[in-house]
Structure formats: C-alpha cells, structure tokens
C-alpha positions as CSV (number, residue, x, y, z in Angstrom):
1,M,0.0,0.0,0.0
2,A,2.9,2.4,0.9
3,R,4.5,1.7,-2.4
4,S,1.6,2.4,-4.5
5,K,1.1,5.7,-2.7
6,A,4.6,6.6,-3.3
7,S,4.2,5.9,-6.9
8,G,1.2,8.0,-7.4
9,R,0.8,11.5,-8.6
10,G,2.1,13.3,-5.5
11,A,5.6,11.8,-5.8
12,P,7.9,11.5,-8.8
13,P,8.7,8.1,-10.1
14,P,12.0,6.5,-8.5
15,A,13.9,6.8,-11.7
16,A,13.0,10.6,-11.8
17,A,14.0,11.0,-8.2
18,D,17.3,9.2,-8.9
19,G,18.1,11.5,-11.8
20,R,17.2,14.7,-9.7
21,S,19.4,13.4,-6.9
22,A,22.4,12.7,-9.3
23,A,22.0,15.9,-11.1
24,T,21.9,17.8,-7.8
25,T,25.2,16.2,-6.5
26,L,27.0,16.8,-9.6
27,L,25.7,20.5,-9.8
28,G,26.8,20.8,-6.1
29,I,30.3,19.8,-7.0
30,V,30.3,22.3,-9.9
31,F,29.2,25.2,-7.6
32,L,31.9,24.2,-5.1
33,L,34.6,24.0,-7.7
34,A,33.5,27.4,-9.2
35,E,33.8,28.9,-5.7
36,V,37.3,27.6,-4.8
37,I,39.1,27.1,-8.0
38,V,42.2,29.3,-8.6
39,V,44.4,28.8,-11.6
40,T,47.5,31.0,-11.1
41,S,49.0,30.8,-14.5
42,A,45.6,32.2,-16.1
43,A,45.3,35.8,-17.2
44,S,42.7,36.4,-14.4
45,P,43.1,33.5,-12.1
46,F,39.9,34.4,-10.0
47,R,37.4,35.1,-12.7
48,E,37.8,33.3,-16.2
49,P,38.5,29.8,-14.9
50,K,35.6,30.1,-12.4
51,M,33.2,31.1,-15.3
52,A,34.4,28.4,-17.5
53,V,34.0,25.7,-14.9
54,A,30.6,27.1,-14.0
55,V,29.2,27.3,-17.6
56,A,30.6,24.1,-18.8
57,G,29.5,22.2,-15.6
58,L,26.0,23.8,-15.8
59,A,25.7,22.9,-19.5
60,L,26.9,19.3,-19.2
61,V,25.0,18.3,-16.0
62,L,21.8,20.0,-16.8
63,G,22.0,19.2,-20.6
64,V,22.2,15.4,-19.9
65,Y,19.5,15.7,-17.3
66,A,17.2,17.6,-19.7
67,A,18.1,15.3,-22.5
68,T,17.3,12.2,-20.4
69,R,14.1,13.6,-19.2
70,L,13.0,14.6,-22.8
71,W,13.8,11.2,-24.0
72,Q,11.6,9.8,-21.4
73,Q,8.9,12.4,-22.2
74,R,9.0,13.5,-18.6
75,L,10.6,16.9,-18.8
76,E,8.3,19.6,-17.1
77,L,9.1,23.2,-17.0
78,H,7.7,26.1,-14.9
79,T,6.2,28.9,-17.1
80,S,5.8,32.5,-15.6
81,P,6.4,36.1,-16.5
82,L,9.7,35.9,-14.7
83,V,10.7,33.0,-17.0
84,A,9.7,34.8,-20.1
85,T,11.5,38.0,-18.9
86,L,14.6,36.0,-18.2
87,A,14.5,34.2,-21.6
88,A,14.3,37.5,-23.3
89,Y,17.7,38.7,-22.1
90,P,20.0,36.5,-24.2
91,V,17.7,37.4,-27.2
92,L,18.3,41.1,-26.7
93,L,22.1,40.5,-26.5
94,A,22.1,38.5,-29.7
95,L,20.0,41.3,-31.3
96,S,22.4,43.9,-30.2
97,A,25.1,42.2,-32.3
98,L,23.6,43.9,-35.4
99,W,24.8,47.3,-34.2
100,A,27.7,46.4,-31.9
101,V,31.3,47.4,-32.8
102,N,32.3,43.8,-31.8
103,P,29.5,41.5,-32.8
104,R,31.3,38.4,-31.7
105,D,31.3,39.5,-28.1
106,A,27.6,40.3,-28.1
107,L,26.9,36.8,-29.4
108,L,29.2,35.0,-27.0
109,A,27.6,37.0,-24.3
110,A,24.1,36.0,-25.4
111,A,25.3,32.4,-25.5
112,Q,26.6,32.6,-22.0
113,A,23.4,34.3,-20.7
114,A,21.5,31.6,-22.3
115,V,23.3,28.9,-20.2
116,W,22.7,30.9,-17.0
117,V,18.8,31.4,-17.9
118,A,18.4,27.7,-18.9
119,A,20.1,26.8,-15.5
120,V,17.4,28.9,-13.7
121,I,14.5,27.2,-15.5
122,L,16.0,23.6,-15.1
123,L,17.1,24.1,-11.4
124,A,13.5,25.1,-10.7
125,T,12.3,21.6,-11.9
126,L,14.8,19.9,-9.4
127,G,12.6,21.4,-6.6
128,R,13.1,23.4,-3.4
129,P,15.0,20.6,-1.4
130,A,17.6,20.2,-4.2
131,I,18.0,24.0,-4.5
132,G,18.6,24.0,-0.7
133,R,21.3,21.4,-1.0
134,L,23.0,23.3,-3.9
135,V,22.9,26.4,-1.6
136,V,24.8,24.4,1.0
137,W,27.4,23.3,-1.6
138,A,28.1,26.8,-2.7
139,A,28.1,28.2,1.0
140,I,30.8,25.6,1.9
141,G,32.9,26.8,-1.1
142,A,32.6,30.4,0.0
143,A,33.2,29.5,3.6
144,L,36.5,27.8,2.5
145,S,37.4,31.0,0.7
146,V,36.8,32.7,4.1
147,V,39.2,30.3,5.9
148,I,41.9,31.1,3.3
149,E,41.2,34.8,3.8
150,L,41.9,34.4,7.6
151,L,45.1,32.4,6.9
152,Q,46.1,35.2,4.5
153,A,45.5,37.8,7.3
154,A,47.7,35.8,9.6
155,N,50.3,35.4,6.7
156,R,50.0,31.6,7.0
157,S,48.5,30.9,3.5
158,P,50.6,30.2,0.4
159,L,47.4,31.1,-1.6
160,V,47.9,34.9,-1.8
161,A,46.4,36.4,-4.9
162,V,48.2,38.7,-7.3
163,A,50.6,41.2,-6.2
164,A,48.8,43.8,-3.9
165,T,49.3,47.5,-3.1
166,D,48.3,46.8,0.5
167,D,47.5,44.1,3.0
168,R,43.8,44.4,2.4
169,L,44.1,43.7,-1.3
170,A,46.1,40.7,-0.5
171,R,43.3,39.1,1.5
172,T,41.3,37.7,-1.3
173,G,40.5,34.2,-0.2
174,L,39.6,32.1,-3.1
175,A,37.2,34.7,-4.6
176,G,39.1,37.4,-6.3
177,N,39.4,41.0,-5.1
178,P,38.0,42.0,-1.7
179,A,34.5,43.1,-3.2
180,D,34.4,39.8,-4.9
181,L,35.0,38.0,-1.6
182,A,32.2,39.9,0.1
183,A,29.8,39.2,-2.9
184,A,30.7,35.5,-2.6
185,S,29.8,35.5,1.1
186,L,26.8,37.9,1.5
187,L,24.8,37.0,-1.6
188,L,24.4,33.4,-0.4
189,I,23.2,34.5,3.1
190,P,19.6,35.1,2.1
191,L,19.3,31.6,0.8
192,L,20.6,30.1,4.1
193,L,18.3,32.4,6.0
194,A,15.1,31.8,4.1
195,S,15.0,28.2,4.9
196,G,11.7,27.4,3.1
197,E,9.5,24.9,5.0
198,R,11.5,25.3,8.3
199,K,10.2,28.3,10.4
200,T,13.9,29.0,11.5
201,P,17.1,28.2,9.8
202,S,19.0,25.1,10.9
203,R,22.0,25.6,13.2
204,F,24.3,24.5,10.3
205,A,22.7,27.2,8.2
206,L,23.3,29.7,11.0
207,A,26.8,28.7,11.5
208,L,27.6,29.1,7.7
209,T,25.9,32.5,7.8
210,A,28.1,33.6,10.7
211,V,31.3,32.4,8.9
212,L,30.2,34.1,5.6
213,G,29.3,37.4,7.5
214,I,32.6,37.4,9.2
215,G,34.5,36.9,6.0
216,A,32.6,39.6,4.3
217,A,33.4,42.1,7.3
218,L,37.2,41.2,7.2
219,S,37.4,42.0,3.4
220,E,37.0,45.8,4.6
221,T,34.7,46.3,1.6
222,L,32.3,49.3,2.2
223,T,29.8,47.7,-0.2
224,G,29.8,44.8,1.9
225,Y,29.1,46.7,5.0
226,A,26.2,48.4,3.4
227,A,24.9,44.8,2.3
228,I,25.4,43.4,5.9
229,A,23.4,46.4,7.3
230,A,20.6,46.0,4.8
231,L,20.4,42.1,5.5
232,V,20.2,42.7,9.4
233,V,17.6,45.4,9.1
234,V,15.4,43.3,6.7
235,W,15.8,40.2,8.8
236,I,14.7,42.1,12.0
237,I,11.6,43.6,10.1
238,L,10.6,40.3,8.7
239,R,11.0,38.2,11.9
240,H,8.8,39.5,14.7
241,S,10.8,37.7,17.5
242,R,12.7,38.9,20.4
243,K,15.2,36.0,19.9
244,I,15.8,37.1,16.4
245,W,16.5,40.6,17.5
246,L,18.8,39.4,20.3
247,G,20.6,37.2,17.8
248,A,20.9,40.1,15.4
249,A,22.4,42.2,18.1
250,V,25.0,39.5,18.8
251,L,25.7,39.0,15.3
252,L,26.2,42.8,14.8
253,A,28.6,42.7,17.8
254,V,30.7,39.9,16.5
255,L,30.8,41.6,12.9
256,A,31.8,44.9,14.6
257,A,34.6,43.2,16.4
258,A,35.8,41.6,13.2
259,V,35.8,44.9,11.6
260,A,37.7,46.5,14.3
261,L,40.3,43.7,14.1
262,S,40.5,44.0,10.5
263,G,41.9,47.4,10.7
264,V,39.1,49.1,8.7
265,G,39.3,52.1,11.0
266,G,42.1,53.5,8.6
267,R,39.8,53.2,5.7
268,L,37.0,55.0,7.5
269,R,39.3,57.8,8.6
270,T,40.5,58.2,5.0
271,L,36.8,58.0,3.8
272,E,36.0,60.8,6.2
273,T,38.9,62.9,5.0
274,D,37.9,62.6,1.5
275,L,34.3,63.4,2.3
276,K,35.4,66.6,4.2
277,Q,37.5,67.6,1.1
278,G,34.8,66.9,-1.3
279,D,36.9,64.3,-3.1
280,W,34.1,62.2,-4.5
281,Y,36.3,60.4,-6.9
282,A,38.3,59.0,-4.1
283,V,35.2,58.2,-2.0
284,F,33.9,55.9,-4.7
285,S,37.4,54.4,-5.3
286,A,37.8,55.5,-8.8
287,R,34.4,54.1,-9.9
288,A,33.8,57.3,-11.6
289,D,35.9,56.1,-14.6
290,G,33.5,53.5,-15.4
291,W,30.5,55.6,-14.4
292,T,31.4,58.5,-16.7
293,A,32.2,56.2,-19.6
294,A,28.9,54.5,-19.4
295,A,27.1,57.9,-19.2
296,Q,29.0,59.0,-22.3
297,M,27.9,55.8,-24.0
298,I,24.4,56.3,-23.1
299,Q,24.6,59.9,-24.3
300,D,25.9,58.8,-27.7
301,H,23.7,55.7,-28.2
302,P,20.6,56.3,-26.2
303,L,18.3,53.9,-28.2
304,T,20.5,51.0,-28.8
305,G,23.5,51.2,-26.5
306,V,26.9,50.1,-27.8
307,G,26.1,46.4,-27.9
308,G,26.0,43.5,-25.4
309,A,29.3,43.0,-23.7
310,N,30.7,45.8,-25.7
311,F,31.3,48.2,-22.6
312,T,35.0,47.0,-22.4
313,Q,35.3,47.7,-26.1
314,A,33.9,51.2,-25.9
315,F,35.3,52.1,-22.5
316,Y,38.6,54.0,-23.4
317,P,37.1,56.2,-26.3
318,A,34.0,57.0,-24.1
319,R,36.0,57.9,-21.0
320,L,38.4,60.2,-23.2
321,E,35.4,61.8,-24.8
322,W,33.8,62.5,-21.5
323,L,37.0,64.0,-20.2
324,N,37.6,66.1,-23.2
325,T,33.9,67.4,-23.1
326,H,34.2,68.4,-19.6
327,Q,37.6,69.9,-20.0
328,T,39.2,67.8,-17.2
329,S,41.6,65.0,-16.7
330,G,41.4,61.7,-14.8
331,A,42.7,61.0,-11.4
332,R,43.5,57.4,-11.3
333,G,46.4,56.7,-8.9
334,E,47.4,53.2,-10.2
335,L,48.9,51.8,-13.4
336,A,45.8,49.7,-14.1
337,T,43.6,51.9,-16.4
338,H,41.1,49.7,-18.0
339,F,37.5,49.0,-16.8
340,P,35.9,45.8,-18.3
341,W,32.8,46.5,-16.3
342,T,31.2,49.7,-15.1
343,H,31.0,48.9,-11.4
344,C,27.1,49.4,-11.6
345,D,25.4,46.5,-13.4
346,P,22.2,48.5,-14.0
347,L,24.2,51.4,-15.7
348,Q,26.1,49.0,-17.8
349,L,23.0,47.3,-18.9
350,V,21.6,50.5,-20.2
351,A,25.1,51.7,-21.8
352,E,25.1,48.3,-23.8
353,L,21.5,47.9,-24.6
354,G,20.0,51.3,-24.4
355,L,16.4,51.9,-23.9
356,L,15.7,48.3,-24.8
357,G,17.9,47.3,-21.7
358,A,16.2,49.9,-19.6
359,A,12.8,48.5,-20.5
360,W,13.8,44.8,-20.0
361,M,15.3,45.9,-16.5
362,L,12.0,47.5,-15.5
363,L,10.2,44.3,-16.6
364,L,12.5,42.1,-14.7
365,V,11.8,44.1,-11.5
366,V,8.1,43.8,-11.9
367,S,8.2,40.2,-12.8
368,F,10.5,39.6,-9.8
369,V,8.1,41.2,-7.4
370,R,5.1,39.3,-8.7
371,S,7.1,36.0,-8.5
372,A,8.1,36.9,-4.9
373,R,4.6,36.8,-3.6
374,G,5.1,33.1,-2.3
375,S,8.7,33.8,-1.2
376,R,8.7,37.3,0.3
377,E,11.3,36.5,2.9
378,L,13.8,35.1,0.3
379,A,13.0,38.0,-2.2
380,A,13.4,40.8,0.4
381,L,16.6,39.5,1.9
382,A,18.0,38.8,-1.6
383,A,17.2,42.3,-2.6
384,A,18.8,43.8,0.4
385,A,22.1,41.8,-0.1
386,A,22.3,42.3,-3.8
387,L,21.4,46.0,-4.3
388,P,24.7,47.4,-2.8
389,F,26.7,45.1,-5.2
390,L,24.5,45.7,-8.1
391,L,25.0,49.5,-7.7
392,F,28.7,49.5,-6.8
393,H,30.2,46.2,-8.1
394,Y,29.3,43.8,-11.0
395,P,27.9,40.5,-9.3
396,T,26.1,39.5,-12.6
397,H,29.4,39.5,-14.5
398,I,31.3,37.1,-12.3
399,T,30.7,33.6,-11.4
400,I,30.5,33.9,-7.7
401,G,27.7,36.6,-8.0
402,L,25.8,34.6,-10.8
403,I,25.6,31.4,-8.6
404,P,23.5,32.8,-5.8
405,V,21.5,35.0,-8.3
406,T,20.6,31.8,-10.3
407,L,19.8,29.9,-7.2
408,V,17.5,32.7,-5.9
409,L,15.7,33.0,-9.2
410,A,15.1,29.3,-9.5
411,R,13.7,29.2,-6.0
412,L,11.3,31.9,-7.1
413,V,10.4,30.2,-10.3
414,A,9.8,26.9,-8.5
415,D,7.6,28.5,-5.8
416,G,5.7,30.8,-8.1
417,S,4.2,28.5,-10.9
418,P,3.3,24.9,-11.4
419,A,5.5,22.8,-13.8
420,R,4.0,21.7,-17.1
421,R,5.2,18.8,-19.4
422,V,7.1,20.0,-22.4
423,V,6.6,17.5,-25.2
424,R,4.2,14.6,-25.5
425,I,5.1,13.3,-29.0
426,P,7.8,10.6,-28.7
427,A,9.6,11.4,-32.0
428,V,9.8,15.1,-31.3
429,A,10.9,14.6,-27.7
430,R,13.6,12.3,-28.7
431,G,14.7,14.7,-31.5
432,L,14.9,17.5,-28.9
433,A,16.8,15.4,-26.5
434,L,19.5,14.9,-29.0
435,V,19.7,18.6,-30.0
436,V,20.0,19.5,-26.1
437,L,22.8,17.0,-25.8
438,G,24.5,18.3,-28.7
439,L,24.3,21.9,-27.5
440,A,25.6,20.8,-24.0
441,V,28.6,19.1,-25.7
442,G,29.2,22.4,-27.8
443,V,29.1,24.6,-24.8
444,L,31.7,22.3,-23.1
445,Y,34.0,22.6,-26.2
446,W,33.5,26.3,-26.3
447,Q,34.4,26.8,-22.7
448,Y,37.4,24.6,-23.0
449,Q,38.6,26.7,-25.9
450,G,38.2,29.9,-23.9
451,F,39.9,28.6,-20.9
452,A,42.9,27.2,-23.1
453,A,43.1,30.7,-24.6
454,T,43.1,32.5,-21.2
455,M,45.8,30.1,-19.9
456,W,47.9,30.6,-23.1
457,Y,47.7,34.3,-22.8
458,G,48.6,34.3,-19.1
459,R,51.6,32.2,-19.6
460,A,52.7,34.1,-22.6
461,E,52.5,37.7,-20.7
462,Q,54.2,36.0,-17.7
463,A,57.0,34.7,-20.0
464,I,57.6,37.9,-21.9
465,E,57.6,40.1,-18.7
466,T,60.2,37.7,-17.2
467,S,62.3,37.7,-20.5
468,I,62.7,41.5,-20.5
469,R,64.5,41.3,-17.2
470,L,67.0,38.8,-18.4
471,P,70.6,39.6,-19.6
472,A,70.6,41.2,-23.1
473,A,71.7,38.1,-25.2
474,I,69.3,35.7,-23.4
475,R,66.4,38.3,-23.5
476,N,66.9,38.8,-27.3
477,R,66.9,35.2,-28.1
478,T,63.8,34.5,-25.9
479,L,61.8,37.5,-27.2
480,N,62.6,36.7,-30.8
481,G,61.2,33.3,-30.1
482,A,58.1,34.7,-28.5
483,E,57.6,37.1,-31.4
484,R,57.6,34.1,-33.9
485,I,55.0,32.3,-31.7
486,L,52.8,35.3,-31.4
487,L,52.9,35.9,-35.2
488,V,51.8,32.3,-35.8
489,R,49.0,32.4,-33.2
490,E,47.7,35.7,-34.7
491,R,47.3,34.0,-38.2
492,Q,45.6,30.9,-36.5
493,H,43.4,32.9,-34.2
494,P,42.2,36.1,-35.8
495,E,39.6,36.7,-33.0
496,E,42.4,37.1,-30.6
497,R,44.3,39.8,-32.7
498,P,43.7,42.8,-30.4
499,W,45.3,41.4,-27.4
500,L,47.9,39.4,-29.4
501,L,49.0,42.5,-31.2
502,R,49.3,44.4,-28.1
503,L,51.5,41.6,-26.6
504,L,53.4,41.6,-29.9
505,G,54.0,45.3,-29.7
506,R,55.5,45.0,-26.2
507,T,57.8,42.2,-27.4
508,Q,59.1,44.2,-30.4
509,L,59.5,47.4,-28.3
510,A,61.6,45.4,-25.7
511,L,63.7,44.1,-28.8
512,G,64.3,47.7,-29.9
513,R,62.2,47.1,-33.2
514,D,60.4,50.4,-32.7
515,A,58.8,50.7,-36.1
516,D,57.5,47.2,-35.9
517,A,56.2,47.9,-32.5
518,A,54.5,50.9,-33.5
519,D,52.8,49.2,-36.5
520,S,51.5,46.3,-34.1
521,F,50.3,48.9,-31.5
522,R,48.5,50.9,-34.4
523,R,46.9,47.8,-35.7
524,A,45.8,46.6,-32.2
525,Y,44.3,50.2,-31.6
526,A,42.3,50.0,-34.9
527,L,40.7,46.8,-33.7
528,W,40.1,47.9,-30.2
529,P,40.8,51.4,-29.0
530,H,42.4,50.4,-25.8
531,A,44.8,52.5,-23.4
532,Q,47.6,50.0,-23.6
533,A,47.6,50.1,-27.3
534,E,47.7,53.9,-27.4
535,L,50.4,54.0,-24.7
536,G,52.5,51.4,-26.6
537,L,52.0,53.4,-29.8
538,G,53.1,56.6,-28.3
539,L,56.1,54.9,-26.6
540,A,57.2,53.2,-29.8
541,L,56.8,56.5,-31.9
542,A,58.9,58.3,-29.3
543,A,61.6,55.6,-29.3
544,E,61.9,56.1,-33.0
545,G,62.5,59.9,-32.5
546,R,59.1,60.7,-33.9
547,V,58.2,62.8,-30.8
548,T,55.7,65.1,-32.5
549,E,53.7,62.2,-33.7
550,A,54.0,60.4,-30.2
551,L,52.8,63.5,-28.2
552,P,49.1,63.3,-28.9
553,H,48.9,59.6,-28.2
554,L,50.7,60.0,-24.9
555,Q,48.7,63.0,-24.1
556,Q,45.5,61.1,-24.4
557,V,46.5,58.2,-22.4
558,V,47.8,60.2,-19.6
559,R,44.7,62.2,-19.7
560,V,42.8,59.3,-18.9
561,N,45.1,58.0,-16.2
562,P,47.9,60.4,-15.1
563,K,49.8,57.7,-13.4
564,L,50.7,56.2,-16.8
565,A,53.1,59.1,-17.2
566,D,55.4,57.1,-15.0
567,L,55.9,54.6,-17.9
568,I,57.5,57.3,-20.2
569,P,61.3,56.7,-19.9
570,D,62.4,60.0,-21.1
571,P,62.1,62.5,-18.1
572,E,61.9,65.6,-20.5
573,L,59.0,63.9,-22.6
574,R,57.3,62.8,-19.4
575,Q,57.3,66.3,-18.0
576,T,56.1,67.8,-21.3
577,V,53.1,65.4,-21.6
578,S,52.2,65.8,-17.8
579,E,52.2,69.7,-18.1
580,S,50.2,69.6,-21.3
581,V,47.6,67.2,-19.7
582,M,47.4,69.6,-16.6
583,Q,46.6,72.4,-18.8
584,G,43.6,70.5,-20.2
585,P,42.4,69.9,-23.7
586,Q,43.5,72.6,-26.3
C-alpha cells in the first residue's frame, strides 16, 4: 500500500527522483569548484577559470539531465512572467550584435546568458529541497574562501592572490578582489536564512551564515558593510521575534569586533577625510571612471546602446570623450587603467542595450516582485544583499555572483508557478533530446577553448615580462622566439588579434624594433581602442624619434590616467606630457 502511494501523482517516479538526486550532487560539485578554483597561470586566476568551470558544468550536467527527461517524455518546466523575462535577455544580447562594434562579443555574451537562464529554469524543476542542497554546496565553497582569507590575514597561507598594493588587497580568499569575496559571502546568506519549509534556519545554516558574514566584514569592503546592514535590518523587520532581535544584536557585535580587528578604521578615517575635502572620486574608489564612460555611451547611443558585452570595447574612447567634453583629466592613482565592467550593473545594462535594456530591466523588477509573492522573505533578503553590489560592483558578470543569483531566481520560479510537461510526442521529444545533448557538448568545447586561450595568454604575458628582465643576449633570443610564436598564433586565431597585437608590440618594443612595435600597436588600436595600445604606440613612436607624432597619443592616455606618465622613460618627454595634460584639452 505504501509503495502504491509513493508511486502516485504526488511523488516523482523512482527513476526521476534518482536522476534529480544525481544531477543535484553533480551540480553541487560544480558550484563548489567554481567557488574555490584558482588557476594562477591564467590571465585572471579568479574570474575566467571560475566562469569556464561554472558554464561548462551547468551545460553538461543540466544538458544531460534535460536530454534524459526529454527522451523519457518526462521533462516538465515552469512557465511564468519571470521565466519569459529572463528568456528575453539572451535574445536582446544577440540582437545587439547587429549594431555592436564587436558583434562576436555580443553573441558570446548571449550564449553565456542563455546557459545561465536555462540553468534557472532547469534548477527550478529539481525542486526546493534540491536547490537547498545546492545552496549548502556553494556556501561551503564560500566558507572555504573565508578560511583562506583568515590564513592570509595571519600570513599563513601560500594562496595569496596577485601582487597587492596593501594588506587588504592581498586578503582575497579564493574569490578574487575583496569586493568579490564580500559578494561571494553575502549573496548566499539570504538563501541560508530563508529556509523554506522550516520556520527558522538550521544551526548549520546559521553557522555558515556567521562564517560568511565574518568573511565579508574582514574584506573591509564598504559595499559589503552596506549589504550586511541591509540584511540585518530586513531580517529584523521580517522576523517578529525577540530571539531574532537578540541574535541580530549578537551577530552585529561579532561583526563589529571583526571589523575592528581587520583594521578598517584606517579606511573609514580616509573616507572621512575624502568626504570633508569633497573628493568624491576617491570616496567611490575611482568608480567614476566606469560610470562616466557609461554615461557617455548612453549619451552617444541612447536608443540601442553600444552592444551587449561591448562596454569593455567602448570604455577607453568613451572615457576620453567625457574628459575632453568636461575639460578635465582623470585622477587614477594606479597603473591599471582599463575598466572591463562599469561597477554598476544597471548602468552597464543601459550603456550596452540602451532603452531596450532599460525596458527589460523594468520588466525584470516587475516580474521579480510578482514571483516573490510566495517567497517574500527570500526575495526581500536577496534584494537587500544584492542591491549594494548591483550599484557599486558587478555581481552579474562574475561567477561567484551569478551562482547565488541563479539559485534565488530558481527558487522564485519553482515557488511561483506549476510545472508543465514540455513535449508529449515521442519522436519530437527524442529529437529535442539529441539537440539539447549536442548543445551541451558544444558549450563544453567552447568553454574549454576559452579556458585554453586564457591560460595561453597568461603564460605568454608572464614569460615575456620575465624575459625582459634577463641579460641582453638571453633576453633577445627569448623575445625573438616569443615574437615568432605570437605571429603564428595571430594568423591561426584572428579573433584574438587585439590582445595578441598588444603583446606583440610590447615584445618588439623590448627588442628595440620600434617601427614594428608602432605598427603592431597601431593595428591593435584600430581593432580595439585600448589605453595599452595607445600608450604602446606613443612609446614606440617616441623611441623612433618621432616625438611630435607620439605626443598626442601619450597626452590622451595620460589624460585618462595620469599615473601612466610614470611609464614614459624620457624625463623631458614625461614632463612635457604631464604639463600639457594639466593644462587641459586645447
């Protein structure tokens, strides 16, 4: 009798349950790996490898799961306004390729977004318990990152990030920069606190929450502090319980102690000084570079934007145009000068997709609110945690932000609408199953190619930088070999030409082949107007003795970032460029 009830309509068949359990376990491993993986020889050890692991893992596991369910004619999907709105996003990105300067990036962004949207829809079919287990997997990964952060703070961890300018930037855990670490920790907390069927979170969930909160506090990220405060306030409002209020007070006390021990007092004093002096550029940690570039893009392309994923392509000319229009110069105080993201996801969305992007964002907010009626606690906590990062960081562009966002949306989709069978005709279902499986394999290969390219570039850049510091005879022999390899790769991979040519120009400049370097940098700039390309072009022309031609290029790049003047080897030329920039555009 018990068996017949279990096999009825109220419970999935045993085979379906087994499939869901296996998919959940494999996805948990994917999420854990995406949180903790660091590939130090990659161009960006904390971001590109994580994204490749997450996208490839999601595509493979969910692709096999969906194909199996389709083959069995048992695939059921949730339909709702939120699902429809999410599905429209990759379509908009693909459509923007029609007017983007770099259509390839727009199409790749559309494909990547499609994987994450498909993940939301398919994760919802796994059900709330499975999503809860995935949250635990991801939270354990973030907690491991916090442990590494604590070891780094105690100078006991070999896993220190890239070269840092101060102790705070060296404490990255396994996530990335400090803001990434705070995002990885805090964006998962709403999923831990909003425990679904349970009236209160389990002790394990509360313990994970405490660890993640402490990790975010130790990151000394002001955005993280704003998110912590918002989470605590919303949690207290939602929970009419003295125990909760007492617990929140204890948690705030613990976090305050963690903040005090982390040395954030110095940052706060600096912030106070900047506020008194009215130095808003310093207050917002140079984010104005990305914000003003985005504002210029919106002004120049209000209807369509510059194209999906094209903010990075348009950043340098847009920033330069804004500075020239306002008769001013940049104030960046570090050699890093490029912004691949705006540091404000809503602003970047409008810069890339124009009014269409703004309309889609408004529709997303409306559909999110409507879907949140059955999960108000989760939606409110998620909004409180995410809003500071959405406005001052870029959580939807990095894996550790996309994982909790995907899980929250999947919960809302699962709670907000019933699931319906997709296909009932056997031949059609099996055909679709093969298509889905083929797409999953294709995404896996695509991510492998991207990961391999990132690894290659990272190793090549490191090798060239190391070679430049070698004795002359060895240096020239090594760099000549690197030049040959770069030229071959440029012919074989034309899509990589912008950064290959920049690397080639640096190699030729180090070899004293100034004319060749100028040609490489000029070609790189034509493909992608990038500060590094213009700086290299100016330096190569100056090295040739063509100072009059070099001056405009050096002036422009130093106007965007005055710190880059330090890279001009000739003191007289450096002074001339700096003085002309201080005088403003002529």
